[in-house]
Structures are given as structure tokens and as C-alpha cells.
C-alpha positions as CSV (number, residue, x, y, z in Angstrom):
1,M,97.6,147.6,131.1
2,V,93.9,146.8,130.6
3,M,94.1,148.1,127.0
4,L,97.1,145.8,126.3
5,F,95.2,142.8,127.7
6,V,92.3,143.6,125.4
7,L,94.5,143.8,122.4
8,L,96.2,140.5,123.2
9,L,92.8,138.9,123.6
10,Q,91.6,140.2,120.3
11,S,94.7,139.0,118.5
12,C,94.2,135.5,119.9
13,K,90.7,135.3,118.6
14,S,91.5,136.9,115.2
15,E,91.0,134.9,112.1
16,P,94.0,133.6,110.2
17,E,95.2,135.4,107.1
18,P,93.8,133.8,103.9
19,P,96.3,131.5,102.4
20,C,98.1,132.4,99.2
21,L,96.5,130.7,96.2
22,T,99.2,131.3,93.6
23,C,100.1,127.6,93.5
24,L,96.5,126.4,93.5
25,H,95.7,123.4,91.3
26,D,92.0,122.5,90.6
27,I,91.2,118.8,90.9
28,N,87.9,118.1,89.1
29,V,86.1,115.0,90.4
30,P,82.6,114.7,88.8
31,L,80.3,112.5,90.7
32,L,77.3,112.5,88.3
33,E,79.0,111.4,85.0
34,D,79.2,107.8,83.9
35,D,81.9,105.5,85.2
36,P,85.0,105.6,82.9
37,S,85.8,102.4,81.2
38,E,89.6,102.4,81.9
39,Y,91.3,102.3,85.3
40,P,95.1,102.6,86.0
41,L,97.1,99.6,87.1
42,V,98.4,100.5,90.6
43,S,101.5,98.4,90.0
44,K,102.5,100.9,87.4
45,L,102.0,104.0,89.6
46,F,104.1,103.1,92.7
47,S,107.8,102.5,93.0
48,S,107.2,99.3,95.0
49,I,104.4,97.4,96.7
50,D,105.2,95.3,99.8
51,T,102.9,92.5,101.0
52,I,103.1,91.9,104.8
53,Y,101.4,88.9,106.4
54,L,100.7,89.8,110.0
55,E,101.5,86.9,112.2
56,N,98.8,85.4,114.5
57,T,100.3,83.3,117.3
58,G,97.2,83.3,119.5
59,A,94.7,85.5,121.3
60,E,97.2,88.2,122.2
61,S,98.3,88.7,118.6
62,Y,94.9,88.5,116.9
63,V,94.0,91.6,115.0
64,P,90.3,91.7,114.2
65,S,90.5,94.8,112.0
66,V,92.9,97.5,110.8
67,D,91.9,101.1,111.7
68,E,95.2,103.0,111.4
69,V,98.9,102.2,110.8
70,K,102.1,104.0,111.7
71,I,105.6,103.0,110.7
72,L,108.6,103.6,113.0
73,G,111.8,102.3,111.5
74,D,111.4,98.5,111.2
75,T,108.4,98.5,113.5
76,I,104.8,98.6,112.2
77,I,102.1,99.8,114.7
78,V,98.6,98.7,113.9
79,R,95.5,100.2,115.7
80,S,92.6,97.9,116.0
81,D,89.8,99.6,117.9
82,G,91.3,100.4,121.3
83,T,94.5,98.3,121.0
84,L,97.9,98.9,119.4
85,F,99.7,95.9,117.9
86,F,103.4,96.0,117.1
87,F,105.0,93.9,114.3
88,D,108.3,94.0,112.5
89,R,108.6,94.6,108.8
90,Q,108.3,90.9,108.1
91,G,105.0,90.8,110.0
92,K,106.3,89.0,113.1
93,F,104.3,89.8,116.2
94,L,106.2,91.7,118.8
95,S,103.8,93.0,121.4
96,R,100.5,94.7,122.0
97,F,99.4,97.7,124.0
98,S,96.1,98.4,125.6
99,K,95.3,100.6,128.6
100,R,91.6,101.1,128.1
101,G,89.9,101.9,131.4
102,N,89.0,104.6,133.9
103,G,92.1,104.5,136.1
104,Y,95.2,106.7,136.1
105,G,97.0,106.7,132.8
106,N,94.1,104.9,131.0
107,Y,92.1,106.0,128.0
108,R,88.5,105.4,127.2
109,N,88.9,105.3,123.4
110,I,91.4,105.8,120.7
111,Q,90.0,108.2,118.1
112,R,93.5,108.6,116.5
113,F,97.1,107.9,117.5
114,D,100.4,109.3,116.4
115,I,104.1,108.8,117.2
116,R,106.8,111.3,117.9
117,P,110.0,109.5,116.9
118,S,112.5,112.0,118.4
119,A,110.9,111.6,121.8
120,H,110.2,107.9,121.5
121,E,106.6,108.6,122.3
122,M,103.2,107.4,121.1
123,I,100.2,109.7,121.6
124,I,96.6,108.7,121.8
125,L,93.7,111.0,121.2
126,D,90.8,110.1,123.5
127,N,88.0,112.4,122.5
128,Q,85.7,110.9,125.1
129,N,88.0,112.4,127.8
130,D,89.0,115.4,125.6
131,A,92.7,114.6,126.2
132,L,95.9,113.3,124.6
133,F,97.5,110.5,126.5
134,I,101.3,110.2,126.0
135,Y,103.2,107.0,126.6
136,D,106.7,105.9,125.8
137,L,107.2,103.2,123.3
138,D,107.4,100.6,126.1
139,G,103.9,101.5,127.1
140,R,104.8,103.5,130.2
141,F,102.4,106.4,130.9
142,K,104.1,109.8,130.8
143,R,101.4,112.5,131.0
144,A,98.0,113.7,129.8
145,V,97.3,116.8,127.8
146,I,93.8,118.2,128.6
147,L,92.2,119.7,125.5
148,E,89.9,122.7,125.7
149,D,87.9,121.7,122.6
150,F,86.4,118.7,121.0
151,V,88.9,117.2,118.6
152,T,88.4,114.6,115.8
153,D,92.0,114.3,114.5
154,F,95.5,115.5,115.4
155,V,99.2,115.3,114.5
156,A,102.1,115.4,117.0
157,L,104.8,117.7,115.8
158,E,108.5,117.1,116.5
159,D,108.9,120.4,118.4
160,G,106.3,119.2,121.0
161,D,103.3,121.1,119.6
162,F,100.1,119.5,118.3
163,L,97.9,120.3,115.3
164,L,94.3,119.8,116.2
165,T,91.2,119.7,114.0
166,N,87.4,119.5,114.4
167,P,85.1,120.0,111.4
168,I,81.8,119.8,113.1
169,K,79.6,121.7,115.5
170,Y,79.5,119.1,118.4
171,Q,76.5,119.1,120.6
172,Q,75.8,122.7,119.7
173,R,78.6,123.9,122.0
174,D,81.0,126.6,121.2
175,Y,84.0,124.4,120.3
176,R,86.7,125.6,118.0
177,R,86.5,124.4,114.4
178,G,88.9,124.2,111.5
179,L,92.7,123.6,112.2
180,W,94.7,125.1,115.0
181,L,98.0,124.8,116.9
182,V,98.5,124.1,120.6
183,D,101.7,123.8,122.6
184,S,102.9,120.8,124.5
185,V,100.5,121.3,127.4
186,G,97.5,122.0,125.2
187,K,97.5,125.8,125.4
188,F,96.1,127.4,122.2
189,K,98.7,129.2,120.1
190,R,97.2,130.0,116.7
191,Q,94.3,129.3,114.4
192,L,95.6,128.1,111.0
193,V,92.5,127.3,109.0
194,S,88.9,128.5,109.7
195,C,85.6,127.6,108.3
196,D,82.3,129.3,107.9
197,E,80.5,128.9,111.3
198,E,77.2,128.5,109.5
199,F,78.6,125.6,107.4
200,L,77.4,122.4,109.1
201,H,77.6,119.8,106.3
202,V,80.8,117.7,106.8
203,S,82.0,114.2,107.1
204,I,82.5,113.4,110.8
205,N,84.8,110.5,111.7
206,N,87.4,110.6,108.9
207,P,91.1,111.5,108.8
208,Y,91.8,115.1,108.0
209,L,95.5,115.1,108.9
210,N,98.4,113.1,107.5
211,H,102.2,113.0,107.7
212,I,103.2,113.6,104.1
213,K,106.9,113.3,104.9
214,P,109.1,114.1,107.9
215,G,108.4,117.8,108.8
216,V,105.4,118.2,106.4
217,V,101.7,117.6,107.4
218,G,98.8,117.5,105.0
219,Y,95.3,118.8,105.9
220,M,92.0,118.2,104.1
221,G,89.8,121.2,104.5
222,I,86.1,120.8,104.7
223,E,83.6,121.4,101.9
224,D,82.9,125.1,102.4
225,E,86.3,125.8,100.6
226,D,87.4,122.3,99.4
227,Y,91.1,123.2,99.8
228,F,93.9,120.8,100.6
229,Y,96.7,122.3,102.7
230,S,100.2,121.5,103.8
231,Y,101.9,122.7,107.0
232,S,105.7,122.9,107.3
233,G,108.0,125.1,109.3
234,D,105.1,126.9,111.0
235,T,103.8,127.9,107.5
236,M,100.4,126.9,106.1
237,K,100.0,126.6,102.3
238,V,97.2,125.7,99.9
239,T,98.3,123.1,97.4
240,C,95.1,122.3,95.5
241,R,91.3,122.4,95.5
242,M,88.6,119.9,94.6
243,T,85.8,120.8,92.2
244,T,82.8,118.7,91.4
245,D,79.6,118.7,89.3
246,I,77.5,118.8,92.5
247,I,76.7,122.3,93.9
248,M,75.6,122.2,97.5
249,P,72.6,124.5,98.1
250,D,72.9,127.1,100.8
251,D,70.1,125.6,102.8
252,T,71.9,122.3,102.9
253,K,75.2,123.9,104.0
254,K,73.4,125.3,107.0
255,S,71.3,122.3,107.8
256,D,72.1,120.1,110.8
257,K,70.4,117.1,109.1
258,V,72.6,114.8,107.0
259,F,71.2,113.1,103.9
260,T,68.9,115.9,103.2
261,N,69.1,115.6,99.4
262,P,71.7,113.0,98.3
263,K,71.6,114.1,94.7
264,K,72.6,117.7,95.5
265,E,75.1,117.3,98.3
266,Y,78.4,115.6,98.7
267,T,81.3,115.1,101.1
268,K,85.0,114.2,101.1
269,C,86.5,111.5,103.2
270,G,89.2,108.9,103.4
271,Y,91.9,111.5,102.9
272,L,95.5,110.3,102.6
273,E,98.6,112.0,101.1
274,T,102.2,111.4,100.4
275,D,104.9,113.6,98.8
276,R,103.8,112.4,95.3
277,F,100.2,111.2,95.6
278,L,96.9,112.7,97.0
279,Y,94.1,110.2,97.7
280,F,90.6,111.0,98.8
281,V,87.0,109.8,98.4
282,A,84.2,112.1,97.1
283,T,80.6,110.9,97.4
284,N,77.0,112.0,97.4
285,Y,76.1,109.4,100.0
286,G,76.0,106.1,98.2
287,A,74.5,107.3,94.9
288,N,78.0,107.7,93.6
289,L,81.4,107.3,95.2
290,V,84.7,108.1,93.5
291,M,88.1,107.2,94.8
292,A,90.5,109.8,93.4
293,L,94.2,109.4,93.2
294,V,96.1,112.5,92.1
295,D,99.7,112.3,90.9
296,K,101.0,115.7,92.1
297,R,104.1,115.7,89.8
298,E,101.8,116.2,86.8
299,W,98.6,117.0,88.6
300,K,96.9,114.1,86.8
301,T,93.8,112.6,88.4
302,Y,93.0,108.9,88.3
303,R,89.5,107.7,89.1
304,M,90.2,104.5,90.9
305,Y,86.7,103.0,90.9
306,V,83.1,103.9,91.6
307,Y,81.3,102.0,94.4
308,T,78.9,99.4,93.1
309,E,77.4,96.1,94.4
310,D,80.3,94.4,92.5
311,F,82.9,96.4,94.4
312,Y,85.3,93.6,95.2
313,R,84.8,91.9,91.8
314,N,85.6,95.1,90.0
315,A,88.6,95.8,92.2
316,A,90.0,92.4,91.5
317,E,89.5,92.5,87.8
318,V,91.3,95.9,87.3
319,E,94.0,95.4,89.9
320,Q,92.8,98.1,92.2
321,F,93.6,99.1,95.8
322,P,92.4,97.1,98.7
323,Y,90.7,99.3,101.3
324,L,93.2,102.1,102.0
325,V,93.3,102.8,105.7
326,S,96.3,104.9,106.4
327,C,99.5,106.6,105.2
328,Y,102.7,107.6,106.9
329,N,105.7,109.4,105.4
330,G,105.5,108.3,101.8
331,T,103.6,105.0,102.2
332,F,99.9,104.3,101.7
333,V,98.7,101.3,103.7
334,G,95.9,99.1,102.5
335,F,94.7,95.7,103.9
336,F,92.8,92.6,103.1
337,D,91.2,90.7,105.9
338,A,90.6,87.0,105.9
339,G,86.9,87.3,105.1
340,T,87.6,89.3,102.0
341,I,90.3,87.0,100.7
342,L,88.2,83.8,101.3
343,S,85.2,85.3,99.5
344,Q,87.1,85.9,96.2
345,E,88.7,83.2,94.1
346,R,91.3,85.6,92.7
347,Y,92.4,86.5,96.2
348,Q,92.5,82.9,97.3
349,K,94.9,82.2,94.5
350,E,97.0,85.2,95.4
351,F,97.1,84.5,99.1
352,P,96.7,80.7,99.4
353,T,97.9,80.4,103.0
354,I,95.2,82.6,104.5
355,K,92.7,80.8,106.8
356,E,89.7,82.0,108.7
357,D,91.7,82.9,111.8
358,S,94.5,84.6,109.9
359,N,95.4,88.2,110.7
360,P,94.8,90.8,107.9
361,I,97.4,91.3,105.2
362,L,98.9,94.7,104.9
363,L,99.9,96.2,101.5
364,F,102.4,99.1,101.5
365,Y,102.3,101.3,98.5
366,N,105.6,103.2,98.5
367,D,106.4,106.4,96.6
């Protein structure tokens, strides 16, 4: 009996099998080369682009920023700091949800949130409490799932399980890293993706998980492998890998100090993915920043633009994305806030009704 227990314990701690790389595509994103002179027109890439003016009827409906967006049928759910705002597809304000506090059923922060349509649930990741708080869509508290590890991003699966990820060594404690699966009460089931425990150099508060389409979740691996994965039907696959002209030195990989040598290190962030497009940002911390959009039908990579002091002017002149903040089941979501629109003549002409107290405008880029 003791021997059986030991074998089970070892199997729980064993590393996942390396994923099959037969369908691997390399995406080359040079960070040190000159900025290309031509950029794609985004209106030519997507099947449709919807512009949604979020209604502001007063203090209850005012959205100061857009941190994350989910779409449930005809309802748009916008996270702004610790509050969720509900709008219809025409931008009409429906309601707001906020239970920030220390009492029963309250959360301290919203690191990420997700929805589980089949159960009519919304799930909030509060990584200050190391817990998932689950509510119904009317805001009634249902239960909390206590997490054993520090988690930076998650996805709620329709079968009740959760995908959890943490790329960093947090407070030098022995928390799990990589990507793993837990059941509906937070019990560990299986490690899906691991990373080198000596590798410390990663972006911290960025999305790593996305709903590509119903039943398929995308995962951006960290820089020790630079793989992009998809999870479906309890199977993990590698779809592609990023390559760059910056090679991170071994001492940098194992250093707990960020910004050690910006010309020799880089990170990926801003990850979003749909069934057709993969979007992410590669940067060596301000020296260069490339927003890459990959058409997965042809595995063609578009460099959207490189960060400069003339960021918004360049974006306006070449018909680029606004700030992309989220994606959900086939739709990228970008937004313009009132300050950005009022600071640019082109945007003022395009959105003439925007005032200083206007809510942000959402742009849905649909596959």
C-alpha cells in the first residue's frame, strides 16, 4: 500500500510529455532590424470591424478604462479595474457588478475574469486571496475555489475544470509554474506545460491564455521555449514558435533582475489569438517594440508598427489597430478612450460625438 502511494505521488509530480512538434511553424520577429516602410491595412485583413460606443448615463455607467472584454451572446462585459460593466451589442448600458471588499463573497482584486456560458457563471481570479470567486450572471455569489499556487491567468473550461498559469517565481516560494489543470474545487490534476526552473526572465502581468473559439484555448509559453500552444479535448498541442534576432544570455535567463541588458534581452506580451490570427508583442524593453499579427491560414506575419514617440500619429496614418486589450472566440477587441480621440484631429473627425466624459469606444475585429 505504501509503495502504491509513492508511485501515485511520483506520477502527480512527473513532468508532462514533450509536445509533438510535427506541425511547428517558426514565426520570425526581428527586433533589431529597421522599421519596414509598409504596413497592412487592417480593414483588408478582417471580415468585419464593428464600432461600439459605450453609453455613459452617469456615475454608475462611467468606464474609466478597458482592461478586459468578454462577449456572451448579445452582452458585452467590460472589466475596468475591479468592476465589471455590462452593455448590449449596441453599447447601451445594462448594469455593473462590483463586490470588492473583505466580507463573505467579496474579492480584493480582479486579476482576470472569465465566463462559463453553459453554467451561466462569471469567474473572477483574485490572486491577492489566491482564489477564484464564482458568481451567477445576476451577481449572486455561488462559491470560492481556493488555489494552492500563485496564479496570474486562468481559463474556465466548460466541463468545470480550470486551466491555471504562472510564469514567474513569486516571492521565492515554491509555487507551481507553467500551465496546469485543476478540477472544479481547485485540486491539481495534471501539469500540461513546464518551464526551466532556473529561467526567471518573463513578462509578469500579461495575458497568457485566450479562448480561440468554443472548446479551444490558446496559451503563450514563456521565453525559455517561445512556443504557442492550443488546448482542446484534454490534448495540448504546439502550433508555432517565435524566433528573434536577440539571443538571451544564460546569465540573464537566470537573473532575478529585470532590465539587465535591454539590447540583449526580450520578452513577449500582449498575447491574443483567434482561429485565424495570432497577435503578440515582442520587445527589448522600449528600445524596440514590434506588434506582430500572424495569419495562420498562410503563416504570414505582419509587423503592425514599432513603438516610437509618434505612436498615435503613425497608427492613424497607416490605419492601424487601436490598443488591443482582449479577444474572445474569434473577435479581437481594441478601444479608444476619450483622451486619445480628442488628442488627434483624425480621430476627432472619425468620432465627432466624443466628449471628455464619454466612455471608451470599442472596436471588434471579427474573423
